[in-house]
C-alpha positions as a printed NumPy array, in Angstrom:
array([[  91.221,  -68.959,  144.503],
       [  88.302,  -71.745,  145.782],
       [  89.278,  -75.36 ,  146.63 ],
       [  87.121,  -76.302,  149.269],
       [  83.796,  -77.433,  148.653],
       [  81.873,  -77.603,  151.828],
       [  78.392,  -79.028,  152.165],
       [  77.118,  -75.215,  153.53 ],
       [  79.317,  -73.665,  150.381],
       [  77.197,  -76.09 ,  147.842],
       [  74.483,  -75.316,  149.21 ],
       [  75.159,  -71.772,  149.01 ],
       [  76.454,  -71.791,  145.302],
       [  73.196,  -74.13 ,  144.321],
       [  70.379,  -71.294,  145.524],
       [  68.626,  -69.325,  142.931],
       [  70.141,  -65.806,  141.705],
       [  68.644,  -62.974,  139.526],
       [  69.494,  -63.922,  136.018],
       [  71.551,  -63.854,  134.593],
       [  73.633,  -66.625,  136.89 ],
       [  76.676,  -67.307,  134.647],
       [  79.329,  -70.44 ,  134.958],
       [  82.299,  -70.359,  133.107],
       [  84.504,  -73.331,  132.268],
       [  88.017,  -74.125,  130.684],
       [  90.841,  -76.731,  130.873],
       [  93.86 ,  -75.149,  132.239],
       [  97.043,  -77.615,  132.476],
       [  99.441,  -77.732,  135.293],
       [ 102.869,  -77.987,  133.04 ],
       [ 104.548,  -76.94 ,  130.567],
       [ 103.916,  -76.78 ,  127.028],
       [ 100.117,  -76.708,  127.507],
       [  99.858,  -74.468,  130.146],
       [ 101.008,  -71.508,  127.691],
       [  97.795,  -71.678,  126.033],
       [  95.766,  -71.21 ,  129.591],
       [  95.796,  -67.479,  129.82 ],
       [  94.649,  -67.259,  125.867],
       [  92.015,  -69.721,  125.752],
       [  90.327,  -68.269,  129.251],
       [  90.211,  -64.472,  127.755],
       [  88.602,  -65.933,  125.33 ],
       [  86.261,  -67.798,  127.033],
       [  85.112,  -64.762,  129.006],
       [  85.178,  -63.039,  126.067],
       [  82.399,  -65.683,  124.953],
       [  80.422,  -65.377,  128.191],
       [  80.48 ,  -61.247,  127.818],
       [  79.181,  -61.867,  124.033],
       [  76.222,  -64.45 ,  125.331],
       [  75.208,  -61.24 ,  128.069],
       [  74.941,  -58.352,  124.953],
       [  73.384,  -61.258,  122.65 ],
       [  70.56 ,  -62.353,  125.574],
       [  67.388,  -60.005,  125.68 ],
       [  66.42 ,  -60.71 ,  129.038],
       [  69.532,  -59.366,  130.735],
       [  68.821,  -55.656,  131.379],
       [  71.671,  -53.634,  130.754],
       [  72.036,  -52.599,  134.092],
       [  72.822,  -56.061,  134.834],
       [  74.955,  -56.707,  131.673],
       [  77.431,  -54.042,  133.203],
       [  77.054,  -55.495,  136.908],
       [  78.07 ,  -59.23 ,  135.175],
       [  80.59 ,  -58.124,  132.731],
       [  82.006,  -56.489,  135.854],
       [  82.289,  -59.326,  137.998],
       [  83.904,  -61.697,  135.156],
       [  86.772,  -58.845,  134.914],
       [  86.858,  -58.947,  138.562],
       [  87.085,  -62.868,  138.229],
       [  89.503,  -62.797,  135.67 ],
       [  91.621,  -60.965,  137.39 ],
       [  91.836,  -63.14 ,  140.227],
       [  93.101,  -65.736,  138.241],
       [  96.619,  -67.426,  139.502],
       [  97.87 ,  -69.506,  135.944],
       [ 101.005,  -70.154,  138.1  ],
       [  99.308,  -72.574,  140.121],
       [  97.029,  -73.902,  137.721],
       [  95.368,  -77.415,  138.25 ],
       [  92.928,  -79.684,  135.642],
       [  90.028,  -77.205,  135.237],
       [  88.799,  -73.81 ,  136.081],
       [  84.947,  -72.55 ,  136.848],
       [  84.465,  -68.8  ,  137.272],
       [  81.074,  -67.991,  138.303],
       [  79.511,  -64.474,  138.193],
       [  76.302,  -62.92 ,  139.038],
       [  74.314,  -59.896,  140.099],
       [  77.348,  -58.458,  142.702],
       [  79.175,  -61.169,  143.22 ],
       [  81.965,  -63.709,  141.024],
       [  83.842,  -66.748,  142.431],
       [  86.861,  -68.703,  141.108],
       [  87.163,  -72.304,  141.219],
       [  90.529,  -74.506,  140.761],
       [  89.509,  -78.145,  139.712],
       [  91.979,  -81.044,  140.154],
       [  89.83 ,  -82.651,  137.553],
       [  89.602,  -81.777,  133.507],
       [  86.061,  -79.663,  132.44 ],
       [  84.666,  -78.889,  129.346],
       [  84.901,  -75.422,  127.514],
       [  81.603,  -74.058,  128.072],
       [  79.927,  -70.976,  129.163],
       [  75.907,  -71.564,  130.688],
       [  73.714,  -68.539,  131.428],
       [  71.064,  -69.81 ,  133.947],
       [  69.26 ,  -68.765,  136.977],
       [  71.633,  -70.961,  139.083],
       [  75.354,  -71.853,  139.059],
       [  76.391,  -74.957,  137.553],
       [  77.955,  -77.009,  140.074],
       [  78.161,  -80.597,  138.767],
       [  81.93 ,  -80.449,  137.663],
       [  82.907,  -79.235,  141.392],
       [  81.138,  -81.765,  143.112],
       [  82.836,  -84.564,  140.74 ],
       [  86.024,  -82.982,  140.842],
       [  85.836,  -82.87 ,  144.771],
       [  84.329,  -86.449,  145.076],
       [  87.291,  -87.636,  142.983],
       [  89.975,  -85.986,  145.134],
       [  89.18 ,  -87.594,  148.005],
       [  90.234,  -84.657,  149.905],
       [  91.472,  -85.324,  153.52 ],
       [  92.758,  -83.433,  156.9  ],
       [  95.835,  -84.184,  158.458],
       [  96.85 ,  -82.989,  161.879],
       [ 100.396,  -83.107,  162.814],
       [ 100.68 ,  -83.169,  166.862],
       [ 103.335,  -82.135,  169.104],
       [ 103.917,  -80.457,  172.494],
       [ 104.36 ,  -76.941,  171.777],
       [ 102.681,  -76.718,  167.96 ],
       [  99.621,  -78.549,  166.486],
       [  99.34 ,  -77.799,  162.776],
       [  96.945,  -78.612,  159.939],
       [  97.273,  -79.99 ,  156.611],
       [  94.67 ,  -80.07 ,  153.795],
       [  95.168,  -82.766,  151.627],
       [  93.973,  -84.45 ,  148.147],
       [  95.007,  -87.113,  145.266],
       [  98.828,  -85.91 ,  145.308],
       [  99.76 ,  -83.466,  147.554],
       [  99.282,  -81.24 ,  150.736],
       [  99.508,  -77.962,  151.751],
       [  99.428,  -76.098,  155.377],
       [  96.038,  -74.849,  156.081],
       [  95.792,  -71.611,  158.181],
       [  92.315,  -72.467,  159.105],
       [  90.315,  -72.92 ,  162.869],
       [  92.769,  -71.276,  164.828],
       [  95.454,  -73.475,  163.309],
       [  98.436,  -73.657,  163.896],
       [  98.468,  -73.954,  167.658],
       [ 101.475,  -73.016,  169.64 ],
       [ 102.463,  -72.705,  172.879],
       [ 105.994,  -72.468,  175.255],
       [ 107.79 ,  -75.232,  175.389],
       [ 106.88 ,  -76.914,  179.249],
       [ 109.549,  -76.017,  181.948],
       [ 109.938,  -78.741,  183.491],
       [ 111.146,  -79.222,  187.199],
       [ 114.855,  -80.188,  187.609],
       [ 114.33 ,  -80.882,  191.51 ],
       [ 111.192,  -83.691,  190.782],
       [ 113.508,  -84.964,  187.72 ],
       [ 117.072,  -85.326,  190.328],
       [ 114.428,  -86.817,  193.359],
       [ 112.775,  -89.442,  191.459],
       [ 115.295,  -89.864,  188.275],
       [ 112.124,  -88.784,  185.495],
       [ 113.298,  -88.282,  182.272],
       [ 111.743,  -85.109,  181.265],
       [ 108.674,  -85.56 ,  179.046],
       [ 106.092,  -83.269,  177.984],
       [ 103.435,  -85.882,  177.143],
       [ 103.096,  -86.343,  181.115],
       [ 102.709,  -82.74 ,  181.534],
       [  99.1  ,  -80.906,  182.448],
       [ 100.238,  -77.921,  180.214],
       [ 100.964,  -80.217,  177.244],
       [  97.238,  -82.026,  178.129],
       [  95.327,  -78.765,  177.95 ],
       [  96.783,  -77.39 ,  174.856],
       [  95.883,  -80.829,  172.903],
       [  92.476,  -80.638,  174.785],
       [  92.213,  -76.944,  172.62 ],
       [  93.574,  -78.787,  169.372],
       [  91.385,  -81.352,  169.653],
       [  88.201,  -78.519,  170.092],
       [  89.167,  -76.737,  166.972],
       [  89.591,  -79.822,  165.175],
       [  86.319,  -80.853,  165.976],
       [  84.763,  -77.503,  165.096],
       [  86.172,  -77.962,  161.639],
       [  85.317,  -80.692,  160.882],
       [  82.017,  -79.743,  161.51 ],
       [  81.726,  -77.384,  158.937],
       [  84.558,  -79.253,  156.676],
       [  83.846,  -82.967,  157.397],
       [  86.866,  -84.606,  155.731],
       [  88.435,  -88.22 ,  156.65 ],
       [  90.981,  -87.017,  159.388],
       [  95.045,  -88.814,  159.674],
       [  97.16 ,  -87.827,  162.651],
       [ 100.817,  -87.761,  162.874],
       [ 102.912,  -87.625,  166.114],
       [ 104.792,  -89.134,  168.225],
       [ 103.101,  -92.816,  170.218],
       [ 102.89 ,  -90.677,  173.322],
       [ 101.37 ,  -87.758,  171.392],
       [  99.052,  -89.705,  169.728],
       [  97.791,  -91.299,  173.133],
       [  97.339,  -87.921,  174.602],
       [  95.609,  -86.859,  172.255],
       [  92.966,  -89.367,  172.531],
       [  92.778,  -89.145,  175.972],
       [  92.443,  -84.846,  175.969],
       [  89.368,  -85.328,  173.674],
       [  87.162,  -87.479,  170.822],
       [  88.643,  -86.443,  167.253],
       [  91.752,  -87.991,  167.159],
       [  89.642,  -91.537,  167.801],
       [  88.152,  -92.231,  165.132],
       [  91.151,  -90.696,  163.063],
       [  94.003,  -92.886,  161.246],
       [  96.845,  -92.455,  163.125],
       [ 100.731,  -92.667,  161.811],
       [ 103.277,  -92.257,  164.127],
       [ 105.898,  -90.264,  162.635],
       [ 107.02 ,  -87.288,  165.175],
       [ 108.487,  -83.981,  163.775],
       [ 105.702,  -83.316,  161.05 ],
       [ 104.297,  -80.484,  163.163],
       [ 107.559,  -78.303,  162.868],
       [ 108.089,  -80.136,  159.213],
       [ 107.283,  -79.278,  155.39 ],
       [ 104.105,  -80.148,  153.759],
       [ 106.661,  -82.703,  151.401],
       [ 107.752,  -84.319,  154.435],
       [ 103.772,  -84.619,  155.652],
       [ 102.985,  -86.135,  152.143],
       [ 105.471,  -88.843,  152.4  ],
       [ 104.688,  -89.886,  155.555],
       [ 101.07 ,  -90.166,  154.658],
       [ 101.761,  -91.176,  150.835],
       [ 101.552,  -94.687,  152.172],
       [  98.934,  -94.869,  154.201],
       [  96.759,  -93.158,  151.348],
       [  98.32 ,  -96.147,  148.859],
       [  97.228,  -98.563,  151.065],
       [  93.927,  -97.518,  151.78 ],
       [  93.2  ,  -96.677,  147.47 ],
       [  94.182, -100.176,  146.783],
       [  91.901, -101.704,  149.523],
       [  89.059,  -99.372,  148.158],
       [  89.349, -100.624,  144.425],
       [  89.661, -104.485,  145.698],
       [  86.33 , -103.913,  147.86 ],
       [  84.783, -101.997,  144.785],
       [  85.49 , -104.867,  142.606],
       [  84.171, -107.27 ,  145.   ],
       [  80.659, -105.376,  145.011],
       [  80.604, -105.184,  141.577],
       [  80.847, -108.859,  141.117],
       [  78.426, -109.732,  143.946],
       [  76.139, -107.609,  142.116],
       [  76.202, -109.332,  138.576],
       [  75.689, -112.205,  140.224],
       [  72.313, -110.678,  141.846],
       [  71.236, -108.803,  138.398],
       [  71.95 , -105.87 ,  140.762],
       [  74.551, -104.266,  137.565],
       [  74.762, -101.995,  134.994],
       [  77.272, -100.687,  132.818],
       [  78.144,  -98.037,  130.467],
       [  77.121,  -94.19 ,  130.523],
       [  73.889,  -95.045,  128.728],
       [  72.439,  -97.886,  131.119],
       [  73.75 ,  -95.528,  133.879],
       [  73.037,  -91.969,  133.192],
       [  68.932,  -93.858,  133.119],
       [  69.585,  -95.362,  136.095],
       [  70.847,  -92.614,  137.819],
       [  67.818,  -90.096,  137.382],
       [  65.081,  -93.445,  138.572],
       [  67.452,  -92.86 ,  141.77 ],
       [  68.178,  -96.462,  141.572],
       [  71.946,  -96.613,  141.999],
       [  73.285,  -97.589,  145.329],
       [  77.459,  -97.625,  144.247],
       [  78.888,  -95.921,  141.202],
       [  82.388,  -96.787,  140.316],
       [  83.845,  -95.108,  137.472],
       [  87.643,  -94.608,  136.015],
       [  89.516,  -91.469,  136.937],
       [  90.357,  -90.616,  133.466],
       [  86.899,  -91.939,  131.831],
       [  85.234,  -89.053,  129.448],
       [  82.752,  -89.42 ,  126.692],
       [  80.66 ,  -87.321,  124.983],
       [  77.122,  -88.258,  124.198],
       [  73.71 ,  -86.7  ,  122.783],
       [  70.044,  -87.325,  124.005],
       [  68.613,  -88.983,  121.433],
       [  65.493,  -89.777,  123.666],
       [  65.496,  -93.235,  124.741],
       [  69.051,  -93.335,  125.281],
       [  72.599,  -91.249,  124.803],
       [  74.47 ,  -91.645,  121.582],
       [  78.016,  -90.862,  121.105],
       [  78.865,  -87.558,  119.565],
       [  81.337,  -84.961,  119.033],
       [  82.823,  -82.023,  121.421],
       [  80.736,  -79.267,  119.859],
       [  78.127,  -80.923,  118.331],
       [  74.948,  -78.972,  119.329],
       [  73.188,  -80.726,  122.732],
       [  76.707,  -82.698,  123.467],
       [  76.586,  -82.845,  126.325],
       [  80.683,  -82.692,  126.976],
       [  80.649,  -83.698,  130.853],
       [  77.904,  -86.716,  131.154],
       [  79.993,  -88.349,  133.899],
       [  80.029,  -85.42 ,  135.881],
       [  76.685,  -85.241,  135.815],
       [  75.972,  -88.797,  136.824],
       [  78.524,  -88.25 ,  139.593],
       [  76.276,  -85.385,  140.581],
       [  72.921,  -87.121,  140.389],
       [  73.944,  -90.28 ,  141.729],
       [  75.076,  -88.47 ,  144.985],
       [  72.063,  -86.462,  144.845],
       [  69.822,  -89.756,  145.154],
       [  72.134,  -90.792,  148.315],
       [  74.558,  -93.365,  146.386],
       [  78.223,  -94.175,  147.276],
       [  80.618,  -93.144,  144.792],
       [  83.957,  -93.908,  144.176],
       [  86.869,  -92.489,  141.534],
       [  89.251,  -96.04 ,  140.76 ],
       [  92.252,  -96.246,  138.211],
       [  91.756,  -96.655,  134.993],
       [  91.706, -100.249,  133.737],
       [  90.126, -101.498,  136.522],
       [  86.432, -102.286,  135.437],
       [  87.534, -103.862,  132.403],
       [  84.909, -104.232,  130.077],
       [  82.41 , -102.028,  131.674],
       [  83.103,  -98.895,  129.25 ],
       [  85.07 ,  -96.575,  132.009],
       [  81.861,  -96.535,  134.714],
       [  79.67 ,  -99.297,  136.449],
       [  77.165,  -99.281,  139.38 ],
       [  75.391, -101.562,  141.763],
       [  71.645, -101.391,  141.946],
       [  69.568, -100.343,  144.358],
       [  66.813, -102.329,  143.146]])
């Protein structure tokens, strides 16, 4: 299953497909007992997608057979033992993908000439993915992080390893020097290679970067290359050989402090916008402003959800499953704001007070 929505991947997903490009969305659950229903629900929504293919006169027999086969292959790849909060299946003639999301999605099936990407975009923005590079003299390990976890990432040539440096005992005896791998030219070369590899990865998959290691390791990495200079440094050795849980415990306090500061910054920006008459709140007002490209900063409470229906000149609250209901209007607004260059921040529930879960700073 896919997790990493890079700009290049998103552009590829958004390109037009031969009709029909099928998007299947369903909520999933991380824990018992709720996850017991996920397998049945998933099979049912895939079956619904096949019924829509059968009923659509614009779909030829060959394409219907092809896309149905792609749906079956996607279904076989789903690993519900590692479910998150939402699942998206894309299927089109000759291709399929399965995406696991750390954000709930509405249950729906869409046939179009493009895949439905807004839920992926919103989930990625809410998750705030980041990289952790753990550095030592003989190993550099890469970790992929999200809201509540990190996992080792074997990409871009990582992990990088080398044999332990061989120190010169005669030199140590003559000058009383203690062995230090971080004064070794071989280590400098090793970390320069790590810097180059990380730089290549960041160009393709840009994310905030955190670097862990002993102070000497962090200093040498900065001297050897450039990526660490713009990264957040965490002085904690041993993590290049450590577990994902050890890495998470090391970075978690830093992430929490940054999140608190980010929330405070958003609150100040919104309060200042009120005084300048550049403040908007609520899904109806922000939907209009987003479509006009007027939103400069959008703040969304993490678990805010609302189902609405377009009444023409404004949105009205609707029930899930109502005809023409927008069950993922929040994700629609998030994606529309990102398309027009707005900054989007997800904040803890209750942060926005009387703003009804969503508020923004307008450009004009």
